[in-house]
N, CA, C and O atoms as a MOPAC input file, in Angstrom:
PM7 MOZYME 1SCF
protein

 N    -32.00700 1    40.50600 1    18.56400 1
 C    -30.96800 1    41.33100 1    17.99200 1
 C    -30.75200 1    40.98700 1    16.55700 1
 O    -30.80900 1    39.80600 1    16.21700 1
 N    -30.50300 1    41.94900 1    15.67300 1
 C    -30.25200 1    41.71300 1    14.26700 1
 C    -28.95600 1    40.93700 1    14.04300 1
 O    -28.00300 1    41.05500 1    14.81400 1
 N    -28.94200 1    40.16800 1    13.00700 1
 C    -27.73500 1    39.44100 1    12.60900 1
 C    -26.69200 1    40.50000 1    12.24900 1
 O    -27.06000 1    41.57100 1    11.76600 1
 N    -25.37500 1    40.22700 1    12.47400 1
 C    -24.36900 1    41.17800 1    12.11800 1
 C    -24.44800 1    41.64500 1    10.64000 1
 O    -24.17000 1    42.81500 1    10.37500 1
 N    -24.79200 1    40.83100 1     9.73300 1
 C    -24.88100 1    41.18500 1     8.34000 1
 C    -26.04400 1    42.17000 1     8.05300 1
 O    -25.99100 1    42.94400 1     7.09800 1
 N    -27.07500 1    42.12100 1     8.88900 1
 C    -28.17600 1    43.04400 1     8.75500 1
 C    -27.73600 1    44.50400 1     8.98400 1
 O    -28.30600 1    45.44000 1     8.42400 1
 N    -26.71300 1    44.65900 1     9.82100 1
 C    -26.19900 1    46.00000 1    10.12700 1
 C    -25.46500 1    46.52700 1     8.93600 1
 O    -25.29500 1    47.74300 1     8.84100 1
 N    -25.02000 1    45.71600 1     8.02600 1
 C    -24.22400 1    46.14100 1     6.93900 1
 C    -25.02000 1    46.72800 1     5.75600 1
 O    -24.45000 1    47.34000 1     4.85300 1
 N    -26.32000 1    46.53100 1     5.78200 1
 C    -27.08800 1    46.95000 1     4.59700 1
 C    -26.90100 1    48.44100 1     4.44300 1
 O    -27.16300 1    49.18600 1     5.38800 1
 N    -26.46200 1    48.90100 1     3.29800 1
 C    -26.28400 1    50.30700 1     3.03400 1
 C    -24.88700 1    50.82700 1     3.43500 1
 O    -24.51400 1    51.93900 1     3.06400 1
 N    -24.15900 1    50.06700 1     4.15000 1
 C    -22.82900 1    50.47900 1     4.60700 1
 C    -21.69300 1    49.60200 1     4.11900 1
 O    -20.53300 1    49.90100 1     4.40200 1
 N    -21.98800 1    48.50900 1     3.38100 1
 C    -20.99600 1    47.57600 1     3.03600 1
 C    -19.94600 1    48.17100 1     2.05200 1
 O    -18.76400 1    47.83000 1     2.10300 1
 N    -20.42400 1    49.07100 1     1.15500 1
 C    -19.43600 1    49.72900 1     0.22600 1
 C    -18.41600 1    50.54300 1     1.05700 1
 O    -17.20800 1    50.42800 1     0.85400 1
 N    -18.91600 1    51.34900 1     1.97600 1
 C    -18.10900 1    52.14100 1     2.84700 1
 C    -17.07700 1    51.24800 1     3.55700 1
 O    -15.88000 1    51.53600 1     3.57600 1
 N    -17.58900 1    50.16000 1     4.13500 1
 C    -16.67200 1    49.29500 1     4.90100 1
 C    -15.59000 1    48.66500 1     4.03700 1
 O    -14.44200 1    48.54700 1     4.46600 1
 N    -15.94100 1    48.27000 1     2.85300 1
 C    -14.98300 1    47.65600 1     1.93800 1
 C    -13.93200 1    48.74600 1     1.46200 1
 O    -12.72100 1    48.52400 1     1.48000 1
 N    -14.46500 1    49.88800 1     1.05500 1
 C    -13.50900 1    50.92400 1     0.63000 1
 C    -12.55700 1    51.30400 1     1.73400 1
 O    -11.36500 1    51.47600 1     1.47800 1
 N    -13.03800 1    51.44400 1     2.96000 1
 C    -12.21400 1    51.82600 1     4.05400 1
 C    -11.21500 1    50.77600 1     4.39800 1
 O    -10.07100 1    51.09300 1     4.72400 1
 N    -11.62500 1    49.48300 1     4.33400 1
 C    -10.75300 1    48.37800 1     4.58500 1
 C     -9.65400 1    48.32600 1     3.53600 1
 O     -8.51600 1    47.99900 1     3.87400 1
 N     -9.94400 1    48.63200 1     2.28000 1
 C     -8.94000 1    48.60200 1     1.24200 1
 C     -8.11400 1    49.86000 1     1.15500 1
 O     -7.19300 1    49.93300 1     0.34100 1
 N     -8.41200 1    50.85200 1     1.96700 1
 C     -7.68300 1    52.14500 1     1.96100 1
 C     -6.24300 1    52.01600 1     2.50800 1
 O     -5.38000 1    52.84900 1     2.23000 1
 N     -6.02100 1    50.96900 1     3.27700 1
 C     -4.73500 1    50.78600 1     3.87400 1
 C     -3.76000 1    50.01400 1     2.97100 1
 O     -2.58000 1    50.34600 1     2.85700 1
 N     -4.33600 1    48.92400 1     2.31000 1
 C     -3.52400 1    48.07100 1     1.40600 1
 C     -4.41500 1    47.20000 1     0.58100 1
 O     -5.56500 1    46.97300 1     0.95600 1
 N     -3.92400 1    46.69200 1    -0.54700 1
 C     -4.67100 1    45.75900 1    -1.31500 1
 C     -4.86800 1    44.46800 1    -0.59300 1
 O     -3.95500 1    43.98100 1     0.07300 1
 N     -6.05000 1    43.89500 1    -0.71000 1
 C     -6.35400 1    42.58200 1    -0.04400 1
 C     -7.19200 1    41.72300 1    -0.93300 1
 O     -7.91800 1    42.21900 1    -1.79400 1
 N     -7.09300 1    40.41800 1    -0.72500 1
 C     -8.02900 1    39.57400 1    -1.39200 1
 C     -9.32600 1    39.44800 1    -0.63200 1
 O     -9.37600 1    39.79100 1     0.54900 1
 N    -10.39700 1    38.95800 1    -1.27700 1
 C    -11.70700 1    38.95500 1    -0.69600 1
 C    -11.78100 1    38.39700 1     0.69800 1
 O    -12.36100 1    39.04100 1     1.57300 1
 N    -11.21900 1    37.22200 1     0.95400 1
 C    -11.31600 1    36.59500 1     2.29000 1
 C    -10.62600 1    37.49000 1     3.29900 1
 O    -11.09900 1    37.61700 1     4.42900 1
 N     -9.48400 1    38.13500 1     2.91200 1
 C     -8.80300 1    38.98200 1     3.84300 1
 C     -9.58500 1    40.22500 1     4.16000 1
 O     -9.49800 1    40.73900 1     5.27500 1
 N    -10.33800 1    40.71900 1     3.22600 1
 C    -11.26900 1    41.93200 1     3.45500 1
 C    -12.24400 1    41.56700 1     4.55600 1
 O    -12.40900 1    42.30800 1     5.52500 1
 N    -12.89400 1    40.41400 1     4.40100 1
 C    -13.85900 1    39.99900 1     5.37200 1
 C    -13.24700 1    39.76600 1     6.74600 1
 O    -13.82000 1    40.15500 1     7.76400 1
 N    -12.07900 1    39.12900 1     6.76900 1
 C    -11.33600 1    38.83900 1     8.00500 1
 C    -10.94100 1    40.10900 1     8.73300 1
 O    -11.06300 1    40.22600 1     9.95200 1
 N    -10.44300 1    41.09600 1     7.90300 1
 C     -9.96700 1    42.40700 1     8.51500 1
 C    -11.21500 1    43.16000 1     9.10000 1
 O    -11.09500 1    43.79600 1    10.14600 1
 N    -12.34800 1    43.09500 1     8.46700 1
 C    -13.53900 1    43.80400 1     8.97700 1
 C    -13.96700 1    43.12700 1    10.24600 1
 O    -14.34600 1    43.80000 1    11.20400 1
 N    -13.91700 1    41.76200 1    10.28600 1
 C    -14.23700 1    41.07300 1    11.48500 1
 C    -13.33600 1    41.40600 1    12.69000 1
 O    -13.77700 1    41.62500 1    13.81800 1
 N    -12.08600 1    41.42500 1    12.36300 1
 C    -11.07200 1    41.70700 1    13.45300 1
 C    -11.23400 1    43.11000 1    13.95200 1
 O    -11.23700 1    43.33600 1    15.16200 1
 N    -11.37100 1    44.06200 1    13.06300 1
 C    -11.49700 1    45.49000 1    13.48000 1
 C    -12.67900 1    45.80400 1    14.22900 1
 O    -12.69400 1    46.74100 1    15.02700 1
 N    -13.77700 1    44.98800 1    13.98900 1
 C    -15.05000 1    45.26400 1    14.62000 1
 C    -15.18100 1    44.39400 1    15.88600 1
 O    -16.29100 1    44.23500 1    16.39400 1
 N    -14.14100 1    43.86000 1    16.37600 1
 C    -14.21600 1    42.95800 1    17.53400 1
 C    -15.24000 1    41.82900 1    17.36600 1
 O    -16.05800 1    41.55100 1    18.24300 1
 N    -15.14800 1    41.17700 1    16.15400 1
 C    -15.95600 1    40.05500 1    15.82400 1
 C    -17.42400 1    40.32900 1    15.76500 1
 O    -18.20800 1    39.41400 1    16.01600 1
 N    -17.86000 1    41.54200 1    15.44500 1
 C    -19.23600 1    41.87900 1    15.23900 1
 C    -19.68300 1    41.85400 1    13.80600 1
 O    -20.73900 1    41.31400 1    13.47400 1
 N    -18.84200 1    42.46400 1    12.92800 1
 C    -19.20900 1    42.54400 1    11.52000 1
 C    -18.69500 1    41.34300 1    10.70800 1
 O    -17.55800 1    41.31600 1    10.23600 1
 N    -19.57800 1    40.36500 1    10.57100 1
 C    -19.21600 1    39.12000 1     9.80400 1
 C    -19.87200 1    39.23900 1     8.42000 1
 O    -21.09600 1    39.14900 1     8.32100 1
 N    -19.10800 1    39.43500 1     7.37500 1
 C    -19.63400 1    39.61100 1     6.05600 1
 C    -19.53000 1    38.28100 1     5.40200 1
 O    -18.45300 1    37.69100 1     5.31300 1
 N    -20.65900 1    37.80700 1     4.94100 1
 C    -20.75300 1    36.50500 1     4.20000 1
 C    -20.34000 1    36.66200 1     2.77900 1
 O    -20.52700 1    37.71500 1     2.17000 1
 N    -19.74600 1    35.55500 1     2.22200 1
 C    -19.26800 1    35.54300 1     0.86800 1
 C    -20.32700 1    36.00200 1    -0.11300 1
 O    -20.05300 1    36.71400 1    -1.07900 1
 N    -21.59900 1    35.54900 1     0.18100 1
 C    -22.69000 1    35.96100 1    -0.75600 1
 C    -23.00400 1    37.39000 1    -0.79200 1
 O    -23.66800 1    37.83200 1    -1.73000 1
 N    -22.55900 1    38.19700 1     0.20600 1
 C    -22.65400 1    39.60800 1     0.16500 1
 C    -21.36400 1    40.29800 1    -0.27100 1
 O    -21.37700 1    41.28800 1    -1.00300 1
 N    -20.31100 1    39.77100 1     0.17900 1
 C    -18.94500 1    40.38200 1    -0.07600 1
 C    -18.63400 1    40.39200 1    -1.56400 1
 O    -18.43300 1    41.45900 1    -2.14400 1
 N    -18.59000 1    39.19400 1    -2.20400 1
 C    -18.09200 1    39.11700 1    -3.57200 1
 C    -18.97200 1    39.85200 1    -4.55500 1
 O    -18.41400 1    40.43800 1    -5.48300 1
 N    -20.28900 1    39.88500 1    -4.45200 1
 C    -21.04200 1    40.71100 1    -5.34500 1
 C    -20.74100 1    42.22600 1    -5.12800 1
 O    -20.76100 1    43.03000 1    -6.05900 1
 N    -20.48000 1    42.54000 1    -3.92100 1
 C    -20.12800 1    44.01800 1    -3.58000 1
 C    -18.78400 1    44.35700 1    -4.24400 1
 O    -18.64200 1    45.40200 1    -4.87900 1
 N    -17.80300 1    43.45900 1    -4.08700 1
 C    -16.48900 1    43.71000 1    -4.65900 1
 C    -16.62900 1    43.82400 1    -6.21200 1
 O    -16.02000 1    44.71800 1    -6.80000 1
 N    -17.36900 1    42.99400 1    -6.84700 1
 C    -17.51500 1    43.08700 1    -8.25700 1
 C    -18.27700 1    44.41200 1    -8.70100 1
 O    -17.95600 1    45.02500 1    -9.71900 1
 N    -19.24400 1    44.77900 1    -7.91400 1
 C    -19.96300 1    46.05800 1    -8.14600 1
 C    -19.04700 1    47.22700 1    -7.99800 1
 O    -19.09700 1    48.13300 1    -8.83100 1
 N    -18.22200 1    47.27000 1    -7.00500 1
 C    -17.30300 1    48.33200 1    -6.73100 1
 C    -16.28800 1    48.44200 1    -7.89100 1
 O    -15.91100 1    49.52900 1    -8.33000 1
 N    -15.85100 1    47.18600 1    -8.38200 1
 C    -14.90000 1    47.15500 1    -9.53900 1
 C    -15.56700 1    47.70600 1   -10.77000 1
 O    -14.95600 1    48.48000 1   -11.50700 1
 N    -16.77500 1    47.33900 1   -11.00600 1
 C    -17.54100 1    47.77100 1   -12.22600 1
 C    -17.68200 1    49.33200 1   -12.15700 1
 O    -17.64100 1    49.99500 1   -13.19400 1
 N    -17.84600 1    49.90700 1   -10.93400 1
 C    -17.98700 1    51.31900 1   -10.77800 1
 C    -16.63400 1    52.06300 1   -10.89200 1
 O    -16.61100 1    53.29300 1   -10.92500 1
 N    -15.48800 1    51.30300 1   -10.95500 1
 C    -14.22400 1    51.96400 1   -11.06400 1
 C    -13.64800 1    52.39600 1    -9.81300 1
 O    -12.65800 1    53.12700 1    -9.79100 1
 N    -14.25800 1    51.95200 1    -8.70400 1
 C    -13.72500 1    52.41300 1    -7.35800 1
 C    -12.57200 1    51.53100 1    -6.81600 1
 O    -11.73100 1    51.96800 1    -6.03100 1
 N    -12.58500 1    50.27000 1    -7.28200 1
 C    -11.54000 1    49.37600 1    -6.88800 1
 C    -11.00000 1    48.64000 1    -8.16200 1
 O    -11.72100 1    48.58000 1    -9.15800 1
 N     -9.86000 1    48.12600 1    -8.15700 1
 C     -9.31300 1    47.36900 1    -9.29800 1
 C     -8.81300 1    46.00700 1    -8.72700 1
 O     -8.35500 1    45.92400 1    -7.58800 1
 N     -8.91800 1    44.97200 1    -9.55100 1
 C     -8.48300 1    43.67500 1    -9.12600 1
 C     -7.20100 1    43.28800 1    -9.92800 1
 O     -7.03100 1    43.58700 1   -11.11000 1
 N     -6.34200 1    42.60800 1    -9.17700 1
 C     -5.13600 1    42.09100 1    -9.79500 1
 C     -4.82400 1    40.73700 1    -9.23700 1
 O     -4.92400 1    40.52300 1    -8.02900 1
 N     -4.45000 1    39.82600 1   -10.08400 1
 C     -4.10800 1    38.44900 1    -9.64300 1
 C     -2.84800 1    38.48200 1    -8.80300 1
 O     -1.90300 1    39.22000 1    -9.08400 1
 N     -2.86000 1    37.66700 1    -7.77100 1
 C     -1.70200 1    37.57800 1    -6.84300 1
 C     -1.70300 1    36.25400 1    -6.10400 1
 O     -2.50100 1    35.35400 1    -6.36600 1
 N     -0.84000 1    36.18800 1    -5.23700 1
 C     -0.67200 1    34.90400 1    -4.44600 1
 C     -0.76700 1    35.25800 1    -2.94600 1
 O     -0.07100 1    36.15700 1    -2.47500 1
 N     -1.60700 1    34.56600 1    -2.22500 1
 C     -1.77100 1    34.84700 1    -0.77700 1
 C     -0.56600 1    34.33600 1     0.01500 1
 O      0.34100 1    33.71700 1    -0.54200 1
 N     -0.57000 1    34.60200 1     1.30100 1
 C      0.51700 1    34.14600 1     2.20800 1
 C      0.61200 1    32.68700 1     2.19000 1
 O      1.69700 1    32.13600 1     2.37200 1
 N     -0.52700 1    31.99400 1     1.97100 1
 C     -0.54200 1    30.55000 1     1.98900 1
 C     -0.23900 1    29.93400 1     0.61000 1
 O     -0.29100 1    28.71400 1     0.44800 1
 N      0.06900 1    30.76300 1    -0.35500 1
 C      0.42500 1    30.24200 1    -1.71400 1
 C     -0.74200 1    30.04900 1    -2.61600 1
 O     -0.56300 1    29.50600 1    -3.70600 1
 N     -1.93900 1    30.45500 1    -2.24500 1
 C     -3.06200 1    30.31800 1    -3.12400 1
 C     -3.13500 1    31.52100 1    -4.10300 1
 O     -2.76900 1    32.65000 1    -3.77700 1
 N     -3.63000 1    31.20300 1    -5.32100 1
 C     -3.95300 1    32.29200 1    -6.26200 1
 C     -5.18500 1    32.99400 1    -5.85000 1
 O     -6.13400 1    32.33800 1    -5.42100 1
 N     -5.24200 1    34.32100 1    -5.95200 1
 C     -6.45100 1    35.03900 1    -5.57300 1
 C     -6.41800 1    36.44100 1    -6.30100 1
 O     -5.37900 1    36.90900 1    -6.76800 1
 N     -7.58000 1    37.03600 1    -6.35500 1
 C     -7.67500 1    38.39400 1    -6.78100 1
 C     -7.45200 1    39.35800 1    -5.61600 1
 O     -8.12100 1    39.26000 1    -4.58800 1
 N     -6.54900 1    40.25300 1    -5.77500 1
 C     -6.30900 1    41.27300 1    -4.76700 1
 C     -6.91000 1    42.58100 1    -5.23800 1
 O     -6.65800 1    43.02300 1    -6.35900 1
 N     -7.70200 1    43.19600 1    -4.38400 1
 C     -8.45200 1    44.40200 1    -4.67600 1
 C     -7.70000 1    45.63100 1    -4.04000 1
 O     -7.20800 1    45.58400 1    -2.91200 1
 N     -7.65500 1    46.69700 1    -4.83200 1
 C     -7.02900 1    47.94900 1    -4.39900 1
 C     -7.89500 1    49.07900 1    -4.77400 1
 O     -8.58200 1    49.01400 1    -5.79400 1
 N     -7.90100 1    50.18400 1    -3.95100 1
 C     -8.61700 1    51.39100 1    -4.34500 1
 C     -8.03500 1    52.07800 1    -5.55600 1
 O     -6.81500 1    52.07900 1    -5.72200 1
 N     -8.82200 1    52.64000 1    -6.37500 1
 C     -8.42900 1    53.56400 1    -7.47800 1
 C     -8.50000 1    54.95400 1    -6.95000 1
 O     -8.92300 1    55.19300 1    -5.81800 1
 N     -8.08200 1    55.87400 1    -7.78000 1
 C     -8.17900 1    57.34300 1    -7.40500 1
 C     -9.68800 1    57.65900 1    -7.22800 1
 O    -10.08100 1    58.35700 1    -6.29400 1
 N    -10.50000 1    57.13400 1    -8.13300 1
 C    -11.95200 1    57.38400 1    -8.01800 1
 C    -12.47700 1    56.79400 1    -6.73000 1
 O    -13.34200 1    57.37300 1    -6.07300 1
 N    -11.94400 1    55.62700 1    -6.37100 1
 C    -12.36100 1    54.97400 1    -5.09100 1
 C    -12.03000 1    55.79400 1    -3.88900 1
 O    -12.82500 1    55.85200 1    -2.95100 1
 N    -10.88000 1    56.43800 1    -3.87600 1
 C    -10.43900 1    57.32000 1    -2.77600 1
 C    -11.43300 1    58.47000 1    -2.62700 1
 O    -11.81700 1    58.84600 1    -1.51900 1
 N    -11.84700 1    59.03000 1    -3.80400 1
 C    -12.84100 1    60.17100 1    -3.71600 1
 C    -14.18900 1    59.63600 1    -3.27500 1
 O    -14.91000 1    60.31300 1    -2.54200 1
 N    -14.54200 1    58.44100 1    -3.70500 1
 C    -15.86900 1    57.91400 1    -3.24000 1
 C    -15.80900 1    57.58700 1    -1.77200 1
 O    -16.81800 1    57.76100 1    -1.08800 1
 N    -14.71100 1    57.13200 1    -1.24500 1
 C    -14.49900 1    56.83700 1     0.14700 1
 C    -14.72400 1    58.15000 1     0.94400 1
 O    -15.40900 1    58.15200 1     1.96600 1
 N    -14.15900 1    59.21600 1     0.47500 1
 C    -14.26300 1    60.49400 1     1.17900 1
 C    -15.80100 1    60.91500 1     1.24000 1
 O    -16.28800 1    61.38500 1     2.26800 1
 N    -16.50700 1    60.72300 1     0.11000 1
 C    -17.91700 1    61.08300 1     0.07200 1
 C    -18.66100 1    60.15800 1     1.03200 1
 O    -19.48900 1    60.64900 1     1.80000 1
 N    -18.41700 1    58.86300 1     1.03300 1
 C    -19.09000 1    57.89200 1     1.85100 1
 C    -18.81800 1    58.24600 1     3.33500 1
 O    -19.73200 1    58.20200 1     4.15900 1
 N    -17.54700 1    58.60000 1     3.67100 1
 C    -17.29400 1    58.84900 1     5.08100 1
 C    -18.02500 1    60.13200 1     5.48900 1
 O    -18.51900 1    60.20000 1     6.61500 1
 N    -18.11500 1    61.11900 1     4.65500 1
 C    -18.84500 1    62.33900 1     4.98900 1
 C    -20.33800 1    62.02500 1     5.18000 1
 O    -20.96200 1    62.51300 1     6.12200 1
 N    -20.86900 1    61.26100 1     4.33700 1
 C    -22.25400 1    60.81800 1     4.47700 1
 C    -22.50400 1    60.02900 1     5.75800 1
 O    -23.49700 1    60.23800 1     6.45500 1
 N    -21.60200 1    59.14300 1     6.04100 1
 C    -21.68700 1    58.32900 1     7.25700 1
 C    -21.67600 1    59.27100 1     8.50600 1
 O    -22.48000 1    59.11100 1     9.42400 1
 N    -20.77800 1    60.21100 1     8.50500 1
 C    -20.65700 1    61.13800 1     9.66600 1
 C    -22.00700 1    61.90600 1     9.88300 1
 O    -22.47300 1    62.01900 1    11.01700 1
 N    -22.61000 1    62.41700 1     8.81500 1
 C    -23.87600 1    63.14800 1     8.88200 1
 C    -24.93500 1    62.11800 1     9.41000 1
 O    -25.69300 1    62.44500 1    10.32300 1
 N    -24.98600 1    60.95700 1     8.87300 1
 C    -26.03400 1    59.99700 1     9.31900 1
 C    -25.82300 1    59.61300 1    10.76400 1
 O    -26.78000 1    59.62600 1    11.53700 1
 N    -24.64400 1    59.28200 1    11.15200 1
 C    -24.44500 1    58.80500 1    12.50200 1
 C    -24.60800 1    59.89900 1    13.51000 1
 O    -24.98000 1    59.61500 1    14.64900 1
 N    -24.34700 1    61.14900 1    13.15600 1
 C    -24.62700 1    62.32400 1    14.01100 1
 C    -26.09300 1    62.47700 1    14.18100 1
 O    -26.59000 1    62.65800 1    15.29300 1
 N    -26.82800 1    62.40300 1    13.03000 1
 C    -28.28300 1    62.55300 1    13.11100 1
 C    -28.96400 1    61.45500 1    13.98800 1
 O    -29.86200 1    61.73500 1    14.78300 1
 N    -28.52000 1    60.27400 1    13.81200 1
 C    -29.00700 1    59.14400 1    14.58200 1
 C    -28.71800 1    59.36200 1    16.06700 1
 O    -29.58000 1    59.14900 1    16.92000 1
 N    -27.47600 1    59.79300 1    16.36000 1
 C    -27.17900 1    60.10000 1    17.71500 1
 C    -28.02600 1    61.10600 1    18.40500 1
 O    -28.38600 1    60.97900 1    19.57500 1
 N    -28.35000 1    62.17100 1    17.59300 1
 C    -29.25200 1    63.18100 1    18.05900 1
 C    -30.61100 1    62.65200 1    18.48400 1
 O    -31.14200 1    62.99500 1    19.54000 1
 N    -31.16900 1    61.77700 1    17.59500 1
 C    -32.47600 1    61.16500 1    17.83500 1
 C    -32.38800 1    60.25800 1    19.05500 1
 O    -33.26200 1    60.31900 1    19.92000 1
 N    -31.38000 1    59.43400 1    19.14900 1
 C    -31.29000 1    58.49900 1    20.21700 1
 C    -31.15700 1    59.18400 1    21.55900 1
 O    -31.76600 1    58.77100 1    22.54500 1
 N    -30.33700 1    60.25600 1    21.58900 1
 C    -30.14500 1    60.96700 1    22.83700 1
 C    -31.38300 1    61.73900 1    23.21700 1
 O    -31.63400 1    61.90500 1    24.41100 1
 N    -32.19600 1    62.23600 1    22.25400 1
 C    -33.39400 1    62.93500 1    22.53000 1
 C    -34.41900 1    61.95800 1    23.04900 1
 O    -35.21300 1    62.33100 1    23.91300 1
 N    -34.44600 1    60.81200 1    22.60400 1
 C    -35.39700 1    59.81500 1    23.00400 1
 C    -35.23600 1    59.30800 1    24.45000 1
 O    -36.12900 1    58.65500 1    24.98900 1
 N    -34.12000 1    59.60900 1    25.04900 1
 C    -33.90200 1    59.04700 1    26.43200 1
 C    -34.64800 1    59.81700 1    27.48000 1
 O    -34.57300 1    59.48300 1    28.66200 1

């Protein structure tokens, strides 16, 4: 069986944008939220998460702001921008098309 992070290839941007669509979060909280929402299946490693966050920030889809965590630690909190919300809508549409197409192939193969 593939490692959970293998499943994220090509979908990490979508998962991050969707996770941040509810509220701004710091990096560790983004990974924790994804893990919780996926019933402990989608474990995103720091080596994948932080480069993706920086890439999304450079593209203007998220913005970072300094803040303090619940435990009192300084951290960057990431939030969606207006452009990020538009990109999330495009990513969700693309995901729906792809998952529908995969479903058709899988059901046909049975």
